[in-house]
C-alpha positions as CSV (number, residue, x, y, z in Angstrom):
1,X,148.9,101.2,104.2
2,X,150.5,97.9,103.4
3,X,153.6,99.3,101.9
4,X,156.0,96.3,101.6
5,X,159.5,96.9,103.0
6,X,162.4,95.1,101.5
7,X,164.1,93.1,104.2
8,X,160.9,92.7,106.3
9,X,157.9,92.0,104.0
10,X,159.8,91.0,100.8
11,X,163.3,89.7,100.2
12,X,165.2,87.2,98.0
13,X,163.0,84.4,99.3
14,X,159.7,85.9,98.2
15,X,158.2,86.5,94.8
16,X,155.8,89.1,93.4
17,X,152.8,86.8,93.2
18,X,152.9,85.8,96.9
19,X,153.6,89.4,98.0
20,X,150.5,90.6,96.1
21,X,152.7,92.5,93.7
22,X,151.7,90.5,90.6
23,X,150.3,93.7,89.1
24,X,153.9,95.1,88.6
25,X,155.0,92.1,86.6
26,X,154.1,92.2,83.0
27,X,154.9,88.9,81.3
28,X,153.2,90.0,78.0
29,X,155.8,92.9,77.7
30,X,158.7,90.6,77.1
31,X,161.5,88.8,78.8
32,X,162.9,89.8,82.2
33,X,165.1,88.3,84.9
34,X,162.9,85.9,87.0
35,X,160.2,85.5,84.4
36,X,160.7,81.7,84.1
37,X,160.6,81.3,87.9
38,X,157.3,83.4,88.2
39,X,155.7,81.3,85.4
40,X,156.5,78.2,87.4
41,X,155.0,79.6,90.5
42,X,151.9,80.7,88.6
43,X,151.5,77.2,87.1
44,X,152.0,75.4,90.4
45,X,149.9,77.8,92.4
46,X,151.0,80.3,95.1
47,X,151.8,78.4,98.3
48,X,151.7,81.4,100.6
49,X,150.3,85.0,100.6
50,X,151.1,88.2,102.3
51,X,148.0,89.2,104.2
52,X,146.9,91.9,106.6
53,X,146.1,90.9,110.2
54,X,144.1,92.8,112.8
55,X,144.9,91.7,116.4
56,X,141.6,91.0,118.1
57,X,143.4,90.9,121.5
58,X,145.5,93.7,122.9
59,X,148.9,92.5,121.6
60,X,151.6,93.6,119.2
61,X,152.7,91.1,116.5
62,X,156.3,91.7,115.6
63,X,158.6,90.6,112.7
64,X,159.4,86.9,113.0
65,X,156.5,85.9,115.3
66,X,154.8,82.6,114.3
67,X,151.2,82.7,113.0
68,X,149.1,79.7,114.0
69,X,145.8,78.1,113.2
70,X,144.5,75.7,115.8
71,X,147.9,75.5,117.4
72,X,149.7,74.6,114.1
73,X,152.3,77.0,112.6
74,X,150.9,78.3,109.3
75,X,153.0,81.4,108.7
76,X,155.2,84.2,109.9
77,X,154.7,87.9,110.8
78,X,156.7,90.2,108.6
79,X,155.8,93.5,110.4
80,X,153.4,94.8,112.9
81,X,152.6,97.7,115.2
82,X,149.8,99.9,116.5
83,X,148.0,101.6,113.6
84,X,147.0,105.0,114.9
85,X,144.9,105.8,111.8
86,X,142.8,102.6,112.4
87,X,143.2,102.6,116.2
88,X,144.0,98.9,116.1
89,X,147.1,96.6,116.5
90,X,147.8,95.5,112.9
91,X,150.4,93.3,111.2
92,X,151.4,91.7,107.9
93,X,152.3,88.1,107.6
94,X,152.8,85.3,105.1
95,X,150.4,82.5,105.6
96,X,149.4,79.4,103.7
97,X,147.2,80.4,100.7
98,X,144.2,78.3,102.0
99,X,144.2,80.5,105.2
100,X,144.5,83.9,103.4
101,X,140.8,84.6,103.1
102,X,139.4,87.8,104.6
103,X,137.9,87.0,108.0
104,X,140.0,83.9,108.7
105,X,140.6,83.6,112.4
106,X,144.3,83.0,113.3
107,X,146.6,83.5,116.2
108,X,150.0,85.0,116.6
109,X,152.4,83.5,119.1
110,X,153.7,86.3,121.4
111,X,156.0,85.3,124.2
112,X,154.7,81.8,124.2
113,X,151.0,82.7,124.2
114,X,148.6,82.5,121.2
115,X,147.0,85.9,120.7
116,X,143.9,86.1,118.5
117,X,144.0,87.7,115.1
118,X,141.9,88.0,112.0
119,X,142.7,88.3,108.3
120,X,141.6,91.7,107.1
121,X,141.4,93.5,103.7
122,X,144.4,95.8,103.0
123,X,145.5,98.4,102.7
124,X,144.8,99.3,106.3
125,X,142.4,102.3,106.2
126,X,139.9,103.7,108.7
127,X,136.9,103.2,106.4
128,X,137.6,99.5,106.3
129,X,138.0,98.9,110.1
130,X,135.0,97.6,112.1
131,X,134.4,99.6,115.3
132,X,134.7,97.6,118.4
C-alpha cells in the first residue's frame, strides 16, 4: 500500500517532501520543529523522491540494494517483497527526482546483477497493475 515504515522508508535523514508526506506538513498553521529546514528544501527543490517500483524481471529488491539507470547508481531501495494483492515483485526506493516519473525504466542491483524495474504509481493496488 506504500505505508512508510520508520527505519526503512523514512528516518532522520529524510524529510516529508521527499517521502511524499508533504500533505501532513502544514506551514500555514504556524511554527513547528523542522519548518525552517523544510522551507529550505522546498525553495531549493527536492533532490530525491520515494517511488514505487515494479520489478519487470523475477527478482526481489531488498532494503539497501542500489537502484541504477544505465549502470549509474541513482538511488537506493528502502523495502521490497512479493506483493500478493498485485501478483508482482514490488519495492519502494529513493531515486533522483528527475528519474521519479511513472514509467521510468530503472534497474536494481541484486547480487551483482542489474534486474529490470519500472517506476509505478502508488499505492500498490490491483486495479493499477498491468497484467503481463
